[in-house]
TORFI-161008 format. One record per residue (C-alpha): x, y, z; residue in one letter; residue number from 0. Coordinates in Angstrom, 3 decimals. Layout:
# residues N
R        X        Y        Z torfi guse
R        X        Y        Z     a  NUM
...
***
This chain:
# residues 443
R        X        Y        Z torfi guse
R  -50.664  -48.257  151.108     m    0
R  -50.615  -46.269  147.851     t    1
R  -50.536  -47.524  144.291     y    2
R  -49.338  -44.427  142.445     d    3
R  -46.969  -46.501  140.320     r    4
R  -49.867  -48.558  138.973     i    5
R  -51.405  -47.034  135.860     s    6
R  -55.215  -46.852  135.577     p    7
R  -55.082  -49.477  132.812     q    8
R  -53.036  -51.934  134.883     r    9
R  -55.278  -51.336  137.898     r   10
R  -58.338  -52.048  135.759     q   11
R  -56.751  -55.211  134.324     d   12
R  -56.219  -56.568  137.851     i   13
R  -59.744  -55.713  139.000     i   14
R  -61.324  -57.142  135.834     d   15
R  -59.472  -60.436  136.215     a   16
R  -60.489  -60.831  139.873     l   17
R  -64.084  -59.957  138.992     r   18
R  -64.013  -62.896  136.546     r   19
R  -62.465  -65.160  139.172     g   20
R  -59.124  -65.515  137.365     t   21
R  -55.497  -64.736  138.182     v   22
R  -54.369  -61.402  136.692     p   23
R  -51.688  -61.688  134.045     s   24
R  -49.470  -58.891  135.390     r   25
R  -48.741  -56.554  138.320     s   26
R  -49.036  -59.471  140.724     l   27
R  -46.504  -57.977  143.108     d   28
R  -49.176  -55.405  144.016     v   29
R  -51.061  -57.944  146.116     f   30
R  -48.594  -60.798  146.542     a   31
R  -48.473  -62.061  150.128     v   32
R  -45.967  -64.560  151.533     g   33
R  -43.628  -64.751  148.519     l   34
R  -40.886  -62.581  150.011     e   35
R  -38.846  -65.546  151.240     r   36
R  -38.623  -67.017  147.735     f   37
R  -37.703  -63.811  145.902     a   38
R  -33.919  -63.741  146.569     p   39
R  -33.429  -67.323  145.374     t   40
R  -35.620  -66.885  142.286     i   41
R  -33.708  -63.748  141.313     l   42
R  -30.374  -65.517  141.867     e   43
R  -31.474  -68.429  139.681     e   44
R  -32.661  -66.072  136.955     l   45
R  -29.194  -64.507  137.001     d   46
R  -27.655  -67.964  136.610     r   47
R  -29.883  -68.656  133.623     v   48
R  -28.960  -65.272  132.122     a   49
R  -25.334  -66.367  132.452     g   50
R  -25.963  -69.399  130.236     g   51
R  -27.074  -72.088  132.683     s   52
R  -30.275  -74.100  132.673     g   53
R  -32.418  -74.306  135.819     v   54
R  -35.301  -76.602  136.730     f   55
R  -37.775  -75.965  139.561     k   56
R  -40.885  -77.666  140.965     c   57
R  -43.595  -75.649  142.709     v   58
R  -45.842  -77.828  144.865     r   59
R  -48.986  -76.979  146.751     g   60
R  -52.568  -77.991  147.264     e   61
R  -55.382  -76.286  145.396     y   62
R  -55.714  -72.703  146.627     g   63
R  -52.095  -72.231  147.718     t   64
R  -51.471  -70.032  144.681     g   65
R  -49.314  -72.165  142.363     k   66
R  -50.529  -70.389  139.223     t   67
R  -50.200  -67.033  140.963     f   68
R  -46.641  -67.904  142.004     f   69
R  -45.732  -69.027  138.475     a   70
R  -47.040  -65.793  136.985     r   71
R  -45.284  -63.757  139.638     w   72
R  -42.051  -65.544  138.641     m   73
R  -42.693  -64.682  135.012     q   74
R  -43.193  -61.037  135.920     e   75
R  -39.870  -60.973  137.766     q   76
R  -38.234  -62.575  134.726     a   77
R  -39.689  -60.044  132.308     k   78
R  -38.313  -57.215  134.430     l   79
R  -34.900  -58.733  133.684     k   80
R  -35.613  -58.987  129.949     g   81
R  -36.589  -62.675  129.736     f   82
R  -39.197  -64.083  127.411     a   83
R  -41.803  -66.245  129.169     t   84
R  -44.425  -68.852  128.319     a   85
R  -46.987  -70.700  130.425     e   86
R  -48.486  -73.982  129.214     v   87
R  -51.439  -75.651  130.934     q   88
R  -50.883  -79.414  130.816     i   89
R  -54.124  -81.274  130.172     s   90
R  -55.186  -84.812  129.438     e   91
R  -56.619  -84.052  125.997     t   92
R  -55.468  -80.600  124.832     e   93
R  -51.803  -80.624  125.872     t   94
R  -50.571  -84.072  126.928     p   95
R  -47.044  -83.889  128.290     l   96
R  -45.727  -86.854  126.340     h   97
R  -46.465  -85.076  123.059     r   98
R  -43.757  -82.429  123.217     l   99
R  -44.645  -81.124  119.766     e  100
R  -48.025  -80.087  121.200     t  101
R  -46.404  -78.594  124.304     v  102
R  -44.063  -76.664  121.990     y  103
R  -46.979  -75.348  119.931     r  104
R  -48.841  -74.184  123.043     r  105
R  -45.614  -72.599  124.294     m  106
R  -45.313  -70.597  121.092     m  107
R  -48.936  -69.484  121.347     e  108
R  -48.239  -68.150  124.854     r  109
R  -44.717  -66.864  124.176     l  110
R  -44.515  -63.420  125.737     s  111
R  -42.050  -60.567  126.160     t  112
R  -42.312  -57.195  127.828     s  113
R  -43.240  -55.788  124.399     d  114
R  -45.596  -58.523  123.183     c  115
R  -48.203  -60.150  125.428     e  116
R  -48.571  -63.411  123.455     s  117
R  -47.490  -65.030  120.193     g  118
R  -44.197  -63.160  120.394     a  119
R  -42.190  -65.406  118.047     l  120
R  -42.521  -63.125  115.032     r  121
R  -41.388  -60.054  116.955     s  122
R  -38.437  -62.049  118.330     i  123
R  -37.467  -63.270  114.860     v  124
R  -37.779  -59.776  113.372     d  125
R  -35.693  -58.362  116.210     g  126
R  -33.075  -61.034  115.658     w  127
R  -32.830  -60.276  111.943     f  128
R  -32.477  -56.597  112.733     y  129
R  -29.528  -57.424  114.994     c  130
R  -27.979  -59.608  112.284     l  131
R  -28.335  -56.857  109.698     e  132
R  -26.726  -54.373  112.070     e  133
R  -23.829  -56.805  112.559     d  134
R  -23.463  -57.239  108.787     v  135
R  -23.491  -53.496  108.144     l  136
R  -21.016  -52.918  110.957     a  137
R  -18.402  -54.905  109.008     t  138
R  -18.520  -52.286  106.264     g  139
R  -18.559  -54.909  103.531     g  140
R  -22.190  -54.423  102.454     v  141
R  -23.952  -51.264  101.291     d  142
R  -27.163  -50.641  103.257     a  143
R  -28.965  -49.737  100.019     t  144
R  -28.122  -53.074   98.369     d  145
R  -30.996  -55.188   99.692     s  146
R  -30.016  -58.328   97.778     e  147
R  -26.470  -58.277   99.102     a  148
R  -27.759  -57.574  102.598     l  149
R  -30.085  -60.583  102.464     v  150
R  -27.295  -62.823  101.141     a  151
R  -24.860  -61.695  103.823     a  152
R  -27.534  -62.158  106.493     t  153
R  -28.171  -65.702  105.223     d  154
R  -24.479  -66.495  105.649     e  155
R  -24.545  -65.123  109.175     l  156
R  -27.649  -67.217  109.991     i  157
R  -25.722  -70.326  108.960     t  158
R  -22.820  -69.416  111.250     k  159
R  -24.913  -68.410  114.255     r  160
R  -27.166  -71.484  114.097     l  161
R  -24.506  -74.023  113.116     a  162
R  -24.980  -76.021  116.308     g  163
R  -28.763  -76.168  115.908     i  164
R  -28.555  -77.034  112.211     s  165
R  -26.548  -80.176  112.903     k  166
R  -29.603  -81.814  114.463     e  167
R  -32.401  -79.777  112.857     n  168
R  -31.371  -78.026  109.617     p  169
R  -35.035  -77.164  108.938     a  170
R  -35.051  -74.540  111.721     f  171
R  -32.398  -72.373  110.070     a  172
R  -33.871  -73.104  106.624     a  173
R  -37.281  -71.847  107.725     a  174
R  -35.697  -68.661  109.106     l  175
R  -33.845  -68.034  105.849     r  176
R  -37.049  -68.641  103.909     g  177
R  -38.917  -66.227  106.157     y  178
R  -36.234  -63.552  105.651     r  179
R  -36.381  -64.004  101.875     r  180
R  -40.172  -63.853  101.728     s  181
R  -40.182  -60.624  103.779     v  182
R  -37.562  -59.105  101.483     a  183
R  -39.549  -60.208   98.402     d  184
R  -42.781  -58.731   99.780     g  185
R  -44.596  -62.073  100.123     d  186
R  -46.451  -61.798  103.472     p  187
R  -48.472  -64.995  103.070     s  188
R  -45.355  -67.147  102.776     v  189
R  -43.686  -65.256  105.620     a  190
R  -46.721  -65.851  107.834     e  191
R  -46.803  -69.513  106.864     g  192
R  -43.148  -70.019  107.782     l  193
R  -43.605  -68.316  111.142     i  194
R  -46.547  -70.699  111.625     g  195
R  -44.299  -73.652  110.848     w  196
R  -41.656  -72.391  113.277     l  197
R  -44.433  -72.080  115.871     s  198
R  -45.259  -75.762  115.467     g  199
R  -48.508  -75.335  113.557     l  200
R  -49.444  -78.437  111.529     p  201
R  -50.742  -78.515  107.973     n  202
R  -48.697  -75.644  106.576     i  203
R  -49.081  -75.699  102.794     g  204
R  -46.508  -77.493  100.666     m  205
R  -45.970  -74.390   98.508     a  206
R  -44.914  -72.442  101.595     t  207
R  -42.580  -75.204  102.778     k  208
R  -41.061  -75.477   99.308     r  209
R  -39.879  -71.872   99.490     v  210
R  -37.717  -72.778  102.488     a  211
R  -36.901  -76.316  101.272     a  212
R  -38.423  -77.913  104.371     i  213
R  -40.672  -80.948  104.706     k  214
R  -43.164  -82.285  107.215     g  215
R  -44.155  -80.757  110.546     d  216
R  -42.220  -80.263  113.780     i  217
R  -42.317  -83.584  115.635     d  218
R  -41.391  -84.660  119.178     h  219
R  -37.625  -84.466  118.689     n  220
R  -37.877  -81.455  116.419     g  221
R  -39.725  -79.568  119.145     a  222
R  -36.754  -79.812  121.518     l  223
R  -34.253  -78.708  118.877     s  224
R  -36.540  -75.808  117.896     c  225
R  -36.646  -74.807  121.555     l  226
R  -32.849  -74.755  121.494     r  227
R  -33.082  -72.608  118.386     g  228
R  -35.394  -70.142  120.118     l  229
R  -32.959  -69.879  123.039     l  230
R  -30.151  -69.180  120.554     a  231
R  -32.158  -66.371  118.950     l  232
R  -32.902  -64.814  122.343     l  233
R  -29.252  -64.931  123.381     k  234
R  -28.083  -63.539  120.058     d  235
R  -30.319  -60.479  120.372     m  236
R  -29.316  -59.767  123.965     g  237
R  -32.236  -61.407  125.770     k  238
R  -31.176  -63.382  128.868     p  239
R  -33.374  -66.412  128.172     g  240
R  -36.787  -68.024  128.553     l  241
R  -38.906  -68.969  131.566     v  242
R  -41.157  -71.894  130.601     l  243
R  -43.900  -72.897  133.052     v  244
R  -45.683  -76.243  132.712     l  245
R  -48.721  -75.712  134.933     d  246
R  -51.030  -78.341  136.486     e  247
R  -48.754  -81.288  135.744     v  248
R  -50.778  -83.262  138.311     e  249
R  -53.306  -83.987  135.531     t  250
R  -50.956  -86.851  134.563     l  251
R  -52.436  -88.812  137.465     q  252
R  -55.746  -89.082  135.589     r  253
R  -54.501  -90.392  132.248     v  254
R  -54.183  -93.992  131.080     r  255
R  -51.292  -95.923  132.566     g  256
R  -49.292  -96.148  129.339     d  257
R  -49.748  -92.440  128.618     v  258
R  -48.696  -91.593  132.184     r  259
R  -45.520  -93.626  131.821     e  260
R  -44.648  -91.902  128.545     k  261
R  -45.305  -88.479  130.045     s  262
R  -43.237  -89.090  133.166     l  263
R  -40.383  -90.409  131.070     n  264
R  -40.602  -87.399  128.732     a  265
R  -40.394  -85.137  131.777     l  266
R  -37.372  -87.035  133.099     r  267
R  -35.583  -86.727  129.772     q  268
R  -36.389  -83.033  129.527     f  269
R  -35.058  -82.378  133.048     i  270
R  -31.880  -84.371  132.361     d  271
R  -31.195  -82.377  129.220     e  272
R  -31.671  -79.115  131.125     v  273
R  -29.129  -80.267  133.714     y  274
R  -26.765  -81.480  130.998     q  275
R  -26.596  -77.989  129.543     g  276
R  -28.503  -78.656  126.344     r  277
R  -30.832  -75.708  126.976     f  278
R  -28.655  -72.780  128.075     p  279
R  -30.872  -69.858  129.001     g  280
R  -33.902  -71.956  129.995     l  281
R  -35.626  -71.777  133.381     y  282
R  -38.062  -74.697  133.379     l  283
R  -40.794  -74.687  136.040     v  284
R  -43.477  -77.276  136.716     i  285
R  -46.348  -76.940  139.181     t  286
R  -48.234  -79.771  140.837     g  287
R  -49.979  -80.989  143.958     t  288
R  -48.232  -82.951  146.734     p  289
R  -50.153  -86.032  145.576     a  290
R  -48.450  -85.787  142.187     f  291
R  -44.976  -85.649  143.702     f  292
R  -45.545  -88.139  146.524     d  293
R  -48.446  -90.365  145.455     g  294
R  -48.454  -93.698  143.687     t  295
R  -50.048  -92.324  140.503     q  296
R  -47.491  -89.576  139.963     g  297
R  -43.740  -89.100  140.108     v  298
R  -43.208  -92.148  142.335     q  299
R  -44.220  -94.448  139.459     r  300
R  -40.893  -93.632  137.792     l  301
R  -38.112  -94.104  140.380     p  302
R  -35.405  -92.266  138.373     p  303
R  -37.666  -89.213  138.203     l  304
R  -38.617  -89.507  141.878     a  305
R  -34.922  -89.554  142.799     q  306
R  -34.257  -86.394  140.798     r  307
R  -37.149  -84.508  142.379     l  308
R  -36.847  -85.745  145.954     h  309
R  -36.820  -82.950  148.532     t  310
R  -36.913  -83.282  152.306     d  311
R  -40.017  -81.624  153.747     f  312
R  -39.758  -83.325  157.130     g  313
R  -38.724  -80.181  158.982     t  314
R  -40.823  -77.181  159.959     d  315
R  -41.945  -75.295  156.843     a  316
R  -40.166  -72.202  158.175     r  317
R  -36.886  -73.947  157.356     f  318
R  -37.727  -75.071  153.818     d  319
R  -34.797  -74.568  151.462     n  320
R  -35.810  -72.242  148.564     p  321
R  -32.788  -73.484  146.599     r  322
R  -34.072  -77.082  146.550     a  323
R  -35.501  -78.575  143.372     v  324
R  -38.957  -78.510  144.982     q  325
R  -40.429  -75.588  146.866     i  326
R  -43.755  -75.851  148.654     r  327
R  -46.325  -73.127  149.006     l  328
R  -48.071  -72.764  152.331     a  329
R  -51.872  -72.868  152.337     p  330
R  -53.732  -69.634  152.923     f  331
R  -54.749  -68.815  156.464     d  332
R  -57.300  -66.252  157.614     r  333
R  -54.687  -63.549  158.159     d  334
R  -53.212  -63.915  154.652     r  335
R  -56.674  -63.975  153.126     l  336
R  -57.605  -60.762  154.911     t  337
R  -54.312  -59.103  153.957     t  338
R  -54.890  -59.855  150.279     v  339
R  -58.470  -58.585  150.537     g  340
R  -57.297  -55.307  152.085     i  341
R  -54.695  -54.847  149.333     k  342
R  -57.386  -55.329  146.664     i  343
R  -59.786  -52.992  148.500     r  344
R  -57.069  -50.317  148.594     d  345
R  -56.260  -50.798  144.906     l  346
R  -59.948  -50.563  143.985     f  347
R  -60.523  -47.523  146.206     a  348
R  -57.650  -45.551  144.744     q  349
R  -59.216  -45.861  141.297     g  350
R  -62.722  -44.979  142.491     s  351
R  -64.462  -41.604  142.314     q  352
R  -65.869  -42.305  145.784     v  353
R  -62.686  -43.500  147.467     e  354
R  -63.637  -42.361  150.970     e  355
R  -66.995  -44.144  150.751     r  356
R  -65.380  -47.374  149.550     v  357
R  -62.870  -47.368  152.400     r  358
R  -65.526  -46.517  154.988     r  359
R  -68.146  -49.110  154.003     l  360
R  -65.649  -51.848  153.102     v  361
R  -63.322  -51.317  156.030     d  362
R  -60.736  -53.811  157.274     d  363
R  -63.282  -55.427  159.598     r  364
R  -65.752  -56.029  156.787     y  365
R  -63.013  -57.427  154.533     v  366
R  -62.128  -59.915  157.281     a  367
R  -65.794  -60.762  157.921     d  368
R  -66.413  -61.501  154.245     l  369
R  -63.334  -63.729  154.141     g  370
R  -64.633  -65.620  157.172     g  371
R  -68.055  -66.029  155.587     a  372
R  -66.676  -67.391  152.306     v  373
R  -64.338  -69.719  154.165     t  374
R  -67.192  -70.942  156.339     g  375
R  -69.297  -71.643  153.271     g  376
R  -66.466  -73.762  151.907     l  377
R  -66.363  -76.040  154.910     g  378
R  -63.808  -73.907  156.738     g  379
R  -61.117  -74.689  154.133     k  380
R  -59.266  -71.396  153.818     v  381
R  -56.998  -72.781  151.103     g  382
R  -59.928  -73.208  148.746     v  383
R  -61.328  -69.730  149.379     a  384
R  -59.070  -67.093  147.707     p  385
R  -60.441  -67.211  144.148     r  386
R  -64.112  -67.077  145.153     l  387
R  -63.460  -64.621  147.981     y  388
R  -61.774  -62.050  145.729     l  389
R  -64.440  -62.554  143.056     k  390
R  -67.172  -61.814  145.626     k  391
R  -65.264  -58.915  147.153     l  392
R  -64.803  -57.161  143.808     v  393
R  -67.905  -58.114  141.858     g  394
R  -70.540  -58.310  144.591     d  395
R  -69.347  -55.721  147.103     v  396
R  -66.840  -53.154  145.837     l  397
R  -68.538  -52.672  142.465     d  398
R  -71.884  -52.030  144.136     r  399
R  -70.464  -49.619  146.710     v  400
R  -68.762  -47.769  143.858     d  401
R  -71.915  -47.506  141.717     q  402
R  -74.851  -47.169  144.112     f  403
R  -74.781  -44.285  146.633     p  404
R  -77.295  -45.949  148.963     d  405
R  -75.742  -49.432  148.949     f  406
R  -74.366  -50.566  152.300     d  407
R  -72.936  -54.104  152.188     p  408
R  -73.736  -54.767  155.844     r  409
R  -77.392  -53.927  155.275     k  410
R  -78.068  -54.899  151.659     h  411
R  -75.759  -57.816  150.862     y  412
R  -75.980  -61.461  151.796     q  413
R  -73.317  -63.834  150.541     l  414
R  -74.701  -66.570  148.303     t  415
R  -72.821  -69.347  146.565     m  416
R  -74.373  -71.304  143.738     n  417
R  -72.971  -74.539  142.373     a  418
R  -72.768  -73.023  138.899     g  419
R  -70.101  -70.513  139.927     e  420
R  -67.891  -72.933  141.846     l  421
R  -64.872  -74.806  140.565     s  422
R  -64.646  -78.561  141.061     a  423
R  -62.335  -78.097  144.060     q  424
R  -64.674  -75.545  145.624     e  425
R  -67.665  -77.822  145.143     q  426
R  -65.734  -80.685  146.711     a  427
R  -65.200  -78.570  149.828     a  428
R  -68.913  -78.486  150.625     i  429
R  -71.977  -80.596  150.044     t  430
R  -75.456  -79.624  148.927     g  431
R  -74.379  -76.295  147.446     v  432
R  -77.420  -74.410  146.245     d  433
R  -77.774  -70.739  147.074     d  434
R  -76.142  -71.055  150.482     i  435
R  -76.826  -67.782  152.286     q  436
R  -74.300  -66.476  154.752     l  437
R  -75.037  -63.291  156.674     d  438
R  -71.915  -61.097  156.863     t  439
R  -73.574  -58.448  159.052     e  440
R  -71.600  -57.805  162.219     t  441
R  -73.690  -57.652  165.441     p  442
***
């Protein structure tokens, strides 16, 4: 396999992320394994969203099945079609699901387009205003050199384009008009403050809000109407929509009972509004474990939500319906683990000055042996192994082969796993973890 289409920078980004033990943020199709059966349906649903529909999807799987990887792969496919994307990690303290204003703020922090990796709201707003100005000038009624008239005409067009949003949240359009005025007047601090307000940041100064005639901060209900506003901006500037991923929703199982009930109900309401067409251009994705969807501390605590998310998984996994509201990811097996390892070895080798040496010393057999050793150290649980396995493969083996001419992994490397480098799930897979040594040398 060759990776000529991968630039040196993108190759390095992938390798660096795996060396840290994290999921790369892009180019995931390079080493994706087992996602082919979902691709046609995901692409079809993205086309539906681009046509003005709203779509909701659940991705379920145990730890190690690649839920985060799958969600980021989806976002990559969406960006290739021009979508904006955002991924929000749901957590008990930082981003509780029942506080949608906080979810909205985190979404804006992670808002991404093909041109802007994060915090893309300002570039989206600026692009939208550019499109509005082009529409105004195209009418022939305003001279391009008359900045005051151009701003006034643009303000009128903002009112028309966001009329539906303004009925429930007039502050959204007001903040945009204030931002446009402050940019035209050369007041960057006010412009930055208003973009901050639109992003859901609290404690924006009163002087800044006064410029746009807005009050208070974006609250729970305001967050949903501002999301509608963002979708309107994207559509108006020719973007097909937004893919929003709410990752690790299973954390709701660990919160207080009253907070869990509020969160589940907030999720139900959000899903209903997507289905009712209130968010045209939104592809909403949540990820969670089977226990969250099927257990007594998750979705099943709210019967109306359980009914909406119910999916039959009683048949052989080969016949799972990718069009269903829930899709399940299969756990890794040894063959998939080895296939991913070989893909990463090949990617690493093609960027190395000693490619032949890398391929010779870290051949397919060694890649498989290392995968078996890591899996064995984790109690034989292949599904828990991918993160640590790829971290060891890149950081402990490939890097050393690349840098040290006399390093032979079969002679000079013994796999060790220390509790300090393991995640909670990895530690739970084994007991008494403390410098476990596993010999990967083949007889």
